[in-house]
C-alpha positions as CSV (number, residue, x, y, z in Angstrom):
1,K,-87.4,126.3,237.1
2,Q,-87.8,126.0,240.9
3,W,-86.4,123.2,243.0
4,Y,-88.4,121.8,245.9
5,Q,-87.2,119.8,248.9
6,R,-89.6,117.2,250.2
7,R,-92.4,119.0,248.1
8,V,-91.8,122.4,249.9
9,A,-90.2,125.4,248.1
10,I,-86.6,125.8,249.3
11,T,-86.4,128.7,251.7
12,A,-83.3,127.6,253.7
13,G,-82.0,129.7,256.5
14,I,-78.5,129.8,254.9
15,F,-78.9,131.5,251.5
16,A,-78.0,129.4,248.5
17,T,-77.8,130.4,244.9
18,I,-80.0,128.0,242.9
19,R,-79.0,127.7,239.2
20,N,-80.8,126.3,236.2
21,D,-78.4,123.3,236.1
22,G,-79.6,122.3,239.5
23,Y,-76.4,122.9,241.5
24,W,-76.3,125.0,244.7
25,D,-73.5,127.1,246.0
26,P,-72.7,127.1,248.9
27,V,-74.2,124.0,250.5
28,N,-73.5,121.8,253.5
29,G,-74.3,118.4,254.9
30,R,-77.7,119.4,256.0
31,D,-78.7,119.9,252.3
32,R,-78.7,116.2,251.7
33,H,-82.3,115.4,250.7
34,F,-84.4,114.1,247.8
35,Y,-85.2,117.0,245.4
36,I,-87.6,117.4,242.6
37,C,-87.6,120.0,239.8
38,Q,-90.8,121.4,238.5
39,R,-91.3,124.2,236.0
40,S,-93.0,127.2,237.5
41,M,-93.5,130.9,237.0
42,D,-90.5,133.3,237.3
43,V,-89.9,134.4,240.9
44,D,-87.6,137.0,242.4
45,F,-85.5,136.3,245.5
46,D,-85.5,139.0,248.2
47,R,-81.9,138.6,249.5
48,D,-82.7,140.8,252.6
49,V,-85.4,138.5,253.9
50,N,-84.0,135.4,252.1
51,E,-87.3,133.9,251.0
52,V,-89.5,133.6,247.9
53,P,-92.2,136.3,247.8
54,D,-95.7,135.2,248.7
55,A,-94.6,131.7,249.6
56,R,-97.2,130.1,251.9
57,P,-96.0,126.7,252.9
58,N,-99.3,125.8,254.6
59,I,-98.1,122.2,255.1
60,K,-100.7,119.7,256.2
61,P,-101.7,116.2,255.5
62,D,-104.2,115.7,252.7
63,D,-106.9,113.0,252.6
64,D,-104.4,110.3,251.6
65,G,-102.0,111.1,254.4
66,D,-99.5,112.8,252.1
67,I,-97.8,116.1,253.1
68,R,-99.0,118.9,250.9
69,G,-97.0,122.0,250.6
70,S,-96.8,125.2,248.6
71,I,-95.9,123.5,245.4
72,E,-99.6,122.8,244.8
73,E,-101.1,125.9,246.4
74,V,-99.1,128.8,245.2
75,Y,-97.3,128.4,241.9
76,D,-98.6,127.4,238.5
77,H,-97.3,124.1,237.5
78,P,-97.9,121.3,235.0
79,P,-99.9,118.2,236.0
80,T,-98.6,115.4,238.1
81,I,-100.4,112.1,238.6
82,V,-101.2,111.8,242.3
83,K,-102.9,108.4,242.1
84,G,-102.9,106.5,238.8
85,P,-105.2,103.8,237.7
86,V,-104.3,100.2,238.9
87,N,-104.2,97.0,236.9
88,V,-107.4,95.0,236.9
89,T,-108.1,91.3,236.2
90,A,-111.7,90.6,235.4
91,Q,-113.9,88.0,233.8
92,V,-116.1,88.4,230.7
93,G,-119.3,90.2,231.7
94,D,-117.8,92.0,234.8
95,T,-118.0,95.8,235.4
96,V,-114.5,97.4,235.6
97,T,-113.7,100.8,237.1
98,F,-110.6,102.9,236.5
99,K,-109.8,105.9,238.7
100,C,-107.2,108.6,238.3
101,T,-106.3,111.7,240.3
102,A,-104.0,114.5,239.0
103,S,-102.7,117.7,240.6
104,S,-101.9,120.9,238.8
105,K,-102.4,124.7,238.7
106,P,-104.4,125.7,236.7
107,P,-106.5,122.5,237.1
108,S,-106.0,119.8,234.5
109,T,-108.4,118.1,232.1
110,V,-108.1,114.4,233.1
111,I,-109.2,111.7,230.7
112,I,-108.7,107.9,230.5
113,V,-108.3,106.3,227.1
114,K,-107.5,102.8,225.7
115,I,-104.1,103.0,224.1
116,D,-105.0,101.2,220.9
117,D,-107.8,103.8,220.3
118,E,-106.5,107.1,221.8
119,A,-109.0,109.0,219.7
120,Q,-111.9,107.7,221.7
121,E,-112.2,109.3,225.1
122,L,-114.0,106.9,227.5
123,P,-117.0,108.4,229.2
124,S,-116.4,109.3,232.8
125,I,-118.7,108.8,235.8
126,G,-118.9,110.3,239.2
127,D,-117.2,113.6,240.0
128,A,-114.8,114.6,237.3
129,S,-114.3,118.2,238.5
130,Q,-112.0,119.8,240.9
131,L,-112.4,118.1,244.3
132,N,-110.6,120.6,246.5
133,D,-110.0,124.3,246.0
134,E,-106.7,124.2,247.9
135,S,-105.2,121.1,246.4
136,Q,-106.1,121.8,242.8
137,R,-106.7,118.0,242.3
138,V,-109.0,116.6,239.7
139,T,-110.3,113.0,239.7
140,T,-111.8,111.1,236.8
141,I,-113.5,107.8,237.1
142,I,-114.6,105.5,234.2
143,E,-116.8,102.4,234.4
144,L,-116.8,99.7,231.7
145,E,-119.9,97.6,231.9
146,S,-120.1,93.9,230.7
147,V,-116.5,93.8,229.5
148,T,-115.5,91.4,226.7
149,R,-112.2,90.2,225.4
150,D,-112.0,93.2,223.1
151,D,-111.8,95.5,226.2
152,A,-108.6,93.8,227.3
153,G,-105.4,95.9,226.9
154,K,-103.5,98.9,228.0
155,Y,-105.3,102.0,229.3
156,S,-103.8,105.4,230.1
157,C,-104.8,108.3,232.4
158,I,-103.8,111.6,230.7
159,A,-103.8,114.9,232.5
160,Q,-103.3,118.1,230.6
161,N,-103.2,121.8,231.3
162,E,-101.6,124.8,229.5
163,L,-98.2,124.0,231.1
164,G,-97.8,120.4,230.2
165,E,-99.1,116.8,230.4
166,A,-98.7,113.7,232.6
167,S,-99.8,110.2,232.1
168,A,-100.0,106.8,233.9
169,P,-100.8,103.4,232.4
170,A,-102.9,100.4,233.7
171,W,-103.7,97.1,232.2
172,L,-107.1,95.3,231.9
173,I,-106.7,91.5,231.8
174,I,-109.8,89.6,230.8
175,E,-110.4,86.0,231.8
176,D,-113.0,84.2,229.6
177,I,-114.8,81.4,231.5
178,G,-117.1,80.5,228.6
179,E,-117.4,77.1,227.2
180,L,-114.5,77.6,224.8
181,E,-112.3,78.6,227.8
182,K,-113.2,75.4,229.6
183,E,-112.2,73.3,226.6
184,R,-108.7,74.8,226.2
185,P,-106.0,72.2,225.7
186,T,-104.3,71.8,229.1
187,C,-101.1,70.2,230.4
188,M,-100.5,69.7,234.1
189,L,-97.3,68.8,236.1
190,W,-97.4,68.1,239.8
191,G,-96.0,66.0,242.5
192,D,-93.3,63.4,241.6
193,P,-93.9,64.9,238.8
194,H,-97.0,63.4,237.4
195,I,-97.7,64.7,233.9
196,T,-100.9,65.0,231.9
197,T,-100.3,66.0,228.3
198,Y,-102.5,68.3,226.2
199,D,-104.2,65.2,224.8
200,Q,-104.7,63.8,228.3
201,R,-102.0,61.0,228.3
202,M,-100.8,60.5,231.9
203,Y,-97.3,59.4,233.0
204,N,-94.7,59.8,235.7
205,F,-91.2,61.1,235.0
206,P,-88.8,61.7,238.0
207,G,-86.3,63.8,236.1
208,V,-83.4,65.7,237.7
209,C,-82.5,68.3,235.1
210,T,-83.9,71.1,233.0
211,Y,-86.4,69.9,230.5
212,I,-88.4,71.4,227.6
213,I,-91.9,71.3,229.0
214,S,-93.6,72.7,225.9
215,M,-92.7,74.8,222.9
216,D,-93.9,75.7,219.5
217,C,-91.9,73.4,217.3
218,S,-93.2,74.9,214.1
219,S,-92.4,78.6,214.6
220,S,-90.5,78.7,218.0
221,N,-92.8,81.5,219.2
222,F,-92.7,80.3,222.8
223,W,-90.6,78.0,225.0
224,I,-91.4,76.7,228.5
225,Y,-88.6,75.0,230.5
226,G,-88.9,73.3,233.8
227,L,-86.2,72.6,236.3
228,M,-86.7,69.4,238.3
229,K,-84.8,68.5,241.4
230,E,-84.5,65.4,243.5
231,C,-87.1,65.6,246.2
232,G,-87.4,63.5,249.3
233,G,-86.8,60.1,247.7
234,G,-83.2,59.3,248.8
235,N,-84.1,56.1,250.6
236,N,-86.0,54.6,247.7
237,P,-84.7,52.0,245.3
238,G,-84.5,53.0,241.7
239,P,-84.7,56.6,240.6
240,S,-85.3,59.1,243.3
241,L,-88.5,61.1,243.4
242,S,-88.2,64.7,242.0
243,A,-90.4,67.8,241.7
244,L,-90.6,70.9,239.7
245,D,-88.4,73.6,241.2
246,S,-89.1,76.4,238.8
247,I,-90.7,77.2,235.4
248,T,-89.0,79.5,232.8
249,I,-91.1,81.1,230.1
250,Y,-89.9,82.8,226.9
251,A,-92.1,84.4,224.2
252,R,-90.9,85.9,220.9
253,V,-91.8,89.6,220.3
254,S,-92.5,91.2,216.9
255,D,-88.9,92.4,216.4
256,G,-87.5,88.9,216.7
257,N,-86.2,89.2,220.2
258,Q,-87.6,87.4,223.2
259,T,-89.0,88.2,226.6
260,G,-88.6,85.8,229.5
261,V,-89.5,85.3,233.2
262,E,-88.7,82.5,235.7
263,L,-91.3,81.4,238.3
264,Q,-89.6,80.1,241.4
265,R,-90.7,78.6,244.7
266,G,-92.4,80.9,247.0
267,W,-94.3,82.8,244.3
268,V,-91.1,84.6,243.3
269,V,-90.8,86.1,239.8
270,N,-87.2,86.2,238.5
271,I,-86.7,88.8,235.7
272,G,-83.1,89.1,234.5
273,G,-81.8,88.2,238.0
274,A,-84.0,90.6,239.9
275,K,-86.2,88.5,242.2
276,L,-89.6,90.1,242.6
277,R,-92.9,89.3,244.3
278,I,-96.2,90.5,243.0
279,S,-98.7,91.3,245.7
280,E,-101.8,89.1,246.0
281,G,-104.6,90.4,243.8
282,M,-102.2,92.5,241.7
283,S,-100.9,92.2,238.1
284,A,-97.8,93.3,236.3
285,R,-96.4,93.5,232.8
286,H,-92.9,92.6,231.6
287,G,-92.3,93.1,227.9
288,N,-95.2,91.3,226.2
289,L,-95.9,89.0,229.2
290,I,-98.7,89.8,231.7
291,I,-98.2,88.4,235.2
292,R,-100.8,88.3,237.9
293,R,-101.0,86.8,241.4
294,T,-103.8,85.2,243.4
295,S,-103.6,83.8,246.9
296,E,-102.3,80.5,245.7
297,H,-101.0,80.9,242.2
298,V,-99.0,83.1,239.8
299,F,-100.3,83.3,236.2
300,V,-98.3,84.4,233.1
301,T,-100.2,85.2,229.9
302,L,-98.3,85.2,226.6
303,P,-99.2,87.4,223.6
304,N,-100.9,84.4,221.9
305,M,-103.1,83.9,225.0
306,I,-101.2,80.8,226.2
307,T,-101.3,80.9,230.0
308,V,-98.9,79.3,232.5
309,Q,-100.1,78.8,236.1
310,W,-97.6,78.1,239.0
311,D,-98.6,77.2,242.5
312,G,-95.4,78.5,244.1
313,L,-94.3,75.0,245.2
314,H,-94.5,72.1,242.7
315,M,-97.4,72.4,240.3
316,A,-97.6,74.0,236.8
317,V,-100.5,74.2,234.4
318,I,-100.1,75.3,230.7
319,R,-103.2,76.1,228.7
320,L,-103.3,76.7,225.0
321,P,-106.0,79.0,223.4
322,P,-108.9,77.1,221.9
323,D,-107.9,78.0,218.3
324,F,-104.2,76.9,218.7
325,G,-103.1,75.0,215.7
326,Q,-102.8,71.2,216.1
327,G,-99.5,69.4,215.6
328,R,-97.4,72.3,216.6
329,T,-96.3,71.6,220.2
330,C,-93.6,69.3,221.4
331,G,-91.9,68.6,224.7
332,L,-93.0,66.8,227.9
333,C,-96.6,68.1,227.4
334,G,-96.7,66.1,224.1
335,R,-97.9,66.9,220.6
336,Y,-101.4,68.6,220.8
337,N,-103.6,67.0,218.1
338,T,-106.3,65.2,220.2
339,D,-104.5,61.9,219.8
340,P,-102.8,60.8,223.0
341,D,-101.1,57.8,221.3
342,D,-98.5,59.9,219.5
343,D,-97.6,62.2,222.5
344,F,-94.2,60.4,223.1
345,Y,-92.4,61.8,220.1
346,M,-88.8,62.2,221.1
347,R,-86.8,65.4,220.8
348,Y,-84.4,64.9,217.9
349,G,-86.1,64.7,214.5
350,H,-89.6,64.6,216.0
351,T,-90.2,61.4,214.1
352,D,-89.2,58.6,216.5
353,Q,-91.7,57.5,219.2
354,T,-91.3,55.4,222.2
355,S,-93.7,53.7,224.7
356,N,-91.3,54.3,227.6
357,A,-92.0,57.4,229.6
358,N,-88.5,57.7,231.0
359,I,-86.8,57.4,227.5
360,F,-89.2,60.0,226.2
361,G,-88.5,62.3,229.1
362,N,-84.7,61.9,228.9
363,S,-84.9,63.0,225.2
364,W,-86.2,66.4,226.2
365,A,-83.5,67.1,228.7
366,F,-81.7,70.5,228.2
367,P,-78.4,70.1,229.9
368,T,-76.0,73.0,230.4
369,Y,-72.3,73.3,231.4
370,F,-73.3,74.4,234.9
371,R,-76.2,71.9,235.2
372,P,-75.5,68.5,233.5
373,C,-78.2,65.9,233.4
374,D,-78.4,62.5,234.9
375,R,-80.5,60.2,232.8
376,V,-83.4,58.6,234.5
377,P,-83.2,54.7,234.3
378,E,-85.6,53.2,231.8
379,E,-87.3,51.0,234.3
380,E,-90.0,52.7,236.4
381,V,-90.1,51.7,240.1
382,N,-93.2,52.2,242.3
383,P,-92.0,53.1,245.8
384,C,-95.1,51.6,247.3
385,H,-93.8,48.1,246.4
386,H,-91.0,48.7,248.9
387,H,-92.9,50.5,251.7
388,K,-96.0,48.5,252.5
389,D,-96.6,50.3,255.7
390,R,-96.7,53.7,254.0
391,D,-98.8,52.3,251.2
392,S,-101.7,51.3,253.6
393,E,-101.5,54.6,255.5
394,G,-101.4,56.6,252.2
395,A,-104.3,54.7,250.7
396,R,-106.4,55.4,253.8
397,L,-105.6,59.1,253.9
398,C,-106.0,59.7,250.1
399,N,-109.3,57.7,250.0
400,E,-110.6,59.5,253.1
401,H,-110.5,62.9,251.3
402,L,-110.6,62.3,247.5
403,Y,-113.7,60.1,247.8
404,T,-115.7,62.3,250.3
405,V,-117.4,65.7,250.2
406,P,-116.5,68.2,248.9
407,F,-114.4,66.4,246.3
408,T,-117.1,64.0,245.2
409,Q,-119.0,66.9,243.6
410,C,-116.4,67.0,240.9
411,H,-116.1,63.2,240.2
412,V,-118.5,63.5,237.3
413,K,-116.2,66.0,235.6
414,V,-112.7,64.8,236.6
415,D,-111.8,61.1,237.4
416,P,-110.3,61.0,240.9
417,Q,-108.6,57.6,240.4
418,P,-105.3,58.9,238.8
419,Y,-105.0,61.5,241.6
420,F,-105.6,58.8,244.2
421,D,-103.0,56.5,242.7
422,N,-100.4,59.3,242.6
423,C,-101.3,60.4,246.1
424,R,-100.5,57.0,247.4
425,R,-97.3,56.8,245.3
426,D,-96.0,60.1,246.6
427,F,-96.9,59.3,250.2
428,C,-94.8,56.1,249.9
429,G,-91.8,57.7,248.2
430,S,-91.6,61.1,249.7
431,E,-89.5,61.9,252.8
432,W,-90.5,65.5,252.6
433,R,-93.0,66.7,255.2
434,R,-94.9,63.4,255.1
435,D,-95.7,63.9,258.8
436,Q,-97.6,67.1,257.8
437,N,-99.4,65.3,255.0
438,L,-97.8,67.4,252.3
439,P,-98.0,64.6,249.7
440,L,-101.8,64.4,250.4
441,C,-102.1,68.2,250.2
442,N,-100.3,68.3,246.9
443,A,-102.7,65.7,245.4
444,L,-105.8,67.5,246.7
445,S,-104.5,70.8,245.4
446,A,-103.9,69.3,242.0
447,Y,-107.3,67.7,241.9
448,A,-109.0,70.9,243.0
449,T,-107.1,72.8,240.2
450,A,-108.2,70.2,237.6
451,C,-111.8,70.6,238.8
452,E,-111.6,74.3,238.5
453,L,-110.2,74.1,235.0
454,A,-113.1,71.7,234.1
455,G,-115.7,74.2,235.3
456,R,-116.5,72.5,238.6
457,P,-114.6,74.4,241.2
458,I,-114.3,73.0,244.7
459,S,-114.8,75.8,247.2
460,S,-113.4,76.0,250.7
461,W,-111.8,72.6,250.8
462,R,-108.9,73.8,252.9
463,S,-109.4,74.3,256.6
464,A,-107.4,74.8,259.8
465,E,-107.0,71.0,260.0
466,L,-106.7,70.1,256.3
467,C,-103.9,71.7,254.3
468,P,-104.2,75.3,255.6
469,I,-102.8,77.6,252.9
470,D,-100.9,79.7,255.5
471,E,-99.1,76.5,256.6
472,I,-98.2,75.6,253.0
473,K,-96.9,79.1,252.5
474,E,-94.7,78.8,255.6
475,I,-93.3,75.5,254.3
476,T,-92.5,77.1,251.0
477,K,-90.8,80.1,252.7
478,E,-88.8,77.9,255.1
479,E,-87.5,75.3,252.7
480,G,-87.5,74.2,249.2
481,C,-87.2,70.6,248.0
482,P,-84.9,69.0,248.8
483,W,-84.5,71.3,251.9
484,D,-82.7,74.1,250.1
485,E,-83.5,77.6,251.5
486,L,-84.6,80.4,249.3
487,E,-81.9,82.9,248.5
488,F,-83.6,85.6,250.6
489,D,-85.8,85.8,253.7
490,F,-89.4,86.6,253.1
491,E,-89.9,87.9,256.6
492,D,-87.2,90.6,256.3
493,G,-88.0,91.4,252.7
494,E,-84.3,91.8,252.0
495,G,-83.5,91.1,248.3
496,E,-87.0,91.4,247.1
497,R,-89.4,94.0,246.0
498,D,-93.1,94.1,245.1
499,I,-94.1,95.2,241.6
500,V,-97.5,96.4,240.3
501,D,-96.6,97.3,236.7
502,G,-93.3,96.9,235.0
503,N,-91.9,97.0,231.4
């Protein structure tokens, strides 16, 4: 074995004995560095000149800006993955490319395979031969045309030569936007919160606790909890307004255990207390959950193809697969069976129904010792009844946007009236960033999301004057609701780390 310091063979001016167990003797403070061990051919030390025979450091930057030293140019060594394939999110019918580069001497054979069918080597395209005589690097590229749902899964780049093997994984996530995808049962929570069940029953529930949003009450294969906090309604009579603060998702795995993640404000993913951010456009894997990030949302896909969408501020969307069995779900999203009249089954026994939204919501509270629950009063209070001045201003603003272009192009697919009513309601009741039209922006964002789910996306509705996404991000970074700061500063990056793929 040979030890390398910063990818260059050790030829220190002070002679050191390098043993197979990795210890040096003698050493001093200047020897503090990061070291890697790689198997190589046997070499003899010349103690008179204190260097490895035939060592040619030849250190220079390569095409990627990395420092390349004698480890790649002189000694035979097993493969290392220089650049592995990256996770890809695609839609049915797209063309997907995976690329992988490995370094070794002698050069490696580099292939890319789908993990559930490792016997099938995927055909490579482009230059799959040695790219540089000095670097001993080999790149393989594969292209998958017209991908389908069957192409989704885990892929692996495998590099092999006579001295060993190296591999690197990547995931392909397929989004199906066909007719069946558009008709998936969908539950949405946004604003006060305003909740639309899977069977499209709409109600308001200003809870201030943790609640079971949705779960599989027949097999307990998944649980989705939502933490709601009081939000900008302290001066209102009756129950204060509230908003979703976070969403927690659990999925059962084959061995009976469970995998869970929490989606927090600011597009933060909390995994076992480690707060992470996924870079925009990237995806990650935790256990059997697949997580991906767009400019405005974080998506989590469960093994049974249930998806949870979080806007990083106040809105969550839960979508069941088209073939999900009816009568199995329970929680604030109701019992999915295409009958909205029986959505208000309460928690205990699942046999008692109510017509009161607050009684129904209270029954799905999930109090803990550290976070007890205050029950929401049974009587619903509309804050616009007590703020006439705000009501007229909110009605004008909400009408000005929801009933004009570009939102009118979706009216035939999604009724704007419930979003208009709730836009007015939140404008009346919210003390939070009303001067920046945040209640209006929340309503427009919710309507745009509903239109996209219905197959009629509204493109480019944000502008520098209307709900600019950068401003919304800054609001989310600066303060939560009600005005509680995030536990770390996004600008410094302290306490956070980006992830691309995780297990």
